[in-house]
C-alpha positions as semicolon CSV with decimal commas, in nm:
position;residue;x (nm);y (nm);z (nm)
1;M;-1,292;1,686;-0,017
2;K;-1,385;1,424;0,174
3;D;-1,125;1,263;0,357
4;F;-1,077;0,902;0,322
5;N;-1,166;0,751;0,626
6;T;-1,517;1,008;0,616
7;L;-1,579;0,796;0,241
8;V;-1,530;0,475;0,442
9;T;-1,776;0,524;0,682
10;E;-2,025;0,599;0,466
11;H;-2,010;0,289;0,242
12;F;-1,945;0,043;0,474
13;K;-2,103;0,191;0,791
14;I;-1,787;0,166;0,992
15;N;-1,702;0,381;1,366
16;S;-1,416;0,618;1,249
17;A;-1,224;0,454;1,551
18;N;-1,230;0,145;1,397
19;I;-1,090;0,233;1,018
20;T;-0,729;0,103;1,031
21;D;-0,494;-0,032;0,755
22;M;-0,540;-0,350;0,773
23;L;-0,924;-0,393;0,756
24;T;-1,034;-0,670;0,474
25;A;-1,386;-0,800;0,314
26;Q;-1,429;-1,028;0,577
27;D;-1,387;-0,781;0,861
28;V;-1,677;-0,520;0,713
29;P;-2,033;-0,663;0,671
30;E;-2,120;-0,390;0,426
31;W;-1,771;-0,488;0,244
32;D;-1,895;-0,684;-0,025
33;S;-1,885;-0,636;-0,439
34;M;-2,135;-0,425;-0,512
35;N;-2,063;-0,196;-0,196
36;Y;-1,725;-0,191;-0,273
37;L;-1,796;-0,128;-0,677
38;L;-1,943;0,192;-0,523
39;F;-1,707;0,278;-0,293
40;I;-1,384;0,270;-0,594
41;A;-1,642;0,465;-0,789
42;D;-1,664;0,724;-0,509
43;V;-1,303;0,765;-0,431
44;E;-1,227;0,783;-0,784
45;K;-1,421;1,069;-0,852
46;E;-1,381;1,233;-0,515
47;Y;-0,954;1,233;-0,588
48;D;-0,999;1,273;-0,931
49;V;-0,806;0,908;-1,003
50;S;-0,864;0,685;-1,192
51;F;-0,826;0,255;-1,091
52;T;-0,665;0,022;-1,326
53;M;-0,882;-0,312;-1,328
54;D;-0,558;-0,531;-1,245
55;E;-0,555;-0,219;-0,891
56;V;-0,921;-0,305;-0,840
57;L;-0,906;-0,671;-0,839
58;G;-0,611;-0,649;-0,610
59;V;-0,726;-0,489;-0,323
60;Q;-0,744;-0,683;-0,023
61;T;-0,734;-0,401;0,247
62;L;-0,782;-0,069;0,287
63;G;-0,423;-0,022;0,326
64;D;-0,422;-0,131;-0,064
65;I;-0,662;0,105;-0,142
66;K;-0,451;0,429;-0,009
67;K;-0,131;0,269;-0,079
68;I;-0,274;0,278;-0,463
69;L;-0,419;0,673;-0,404
70;R;-0,046;0,774;-0,269
71;D;0,140;0,615;-0,573
72;K;-0,089;0,874;-0,799
73;S;-0,028;1,144;-0,546
74;V;-0,307;1,167;-0,349
75;N;-0,220;1,236;0,020
76;V;-0,442;1,040;0,195
């Protein structure tokens, strides 16, 4: 299983040293709507979870995604 930061690095082309829970779409040029949805799909597949539409649309930061995963009992 890939770790969360590896998925972030692969999708958004961010150096792992620069990944923080506070990163938003405004901070990451590669975080457009298509890449975001592809990222969520890979997160769901990697951790065997499903996000609701409200969860997908409510995310503002990488930390929000990690919180959703923790709420689904995923250790990130």
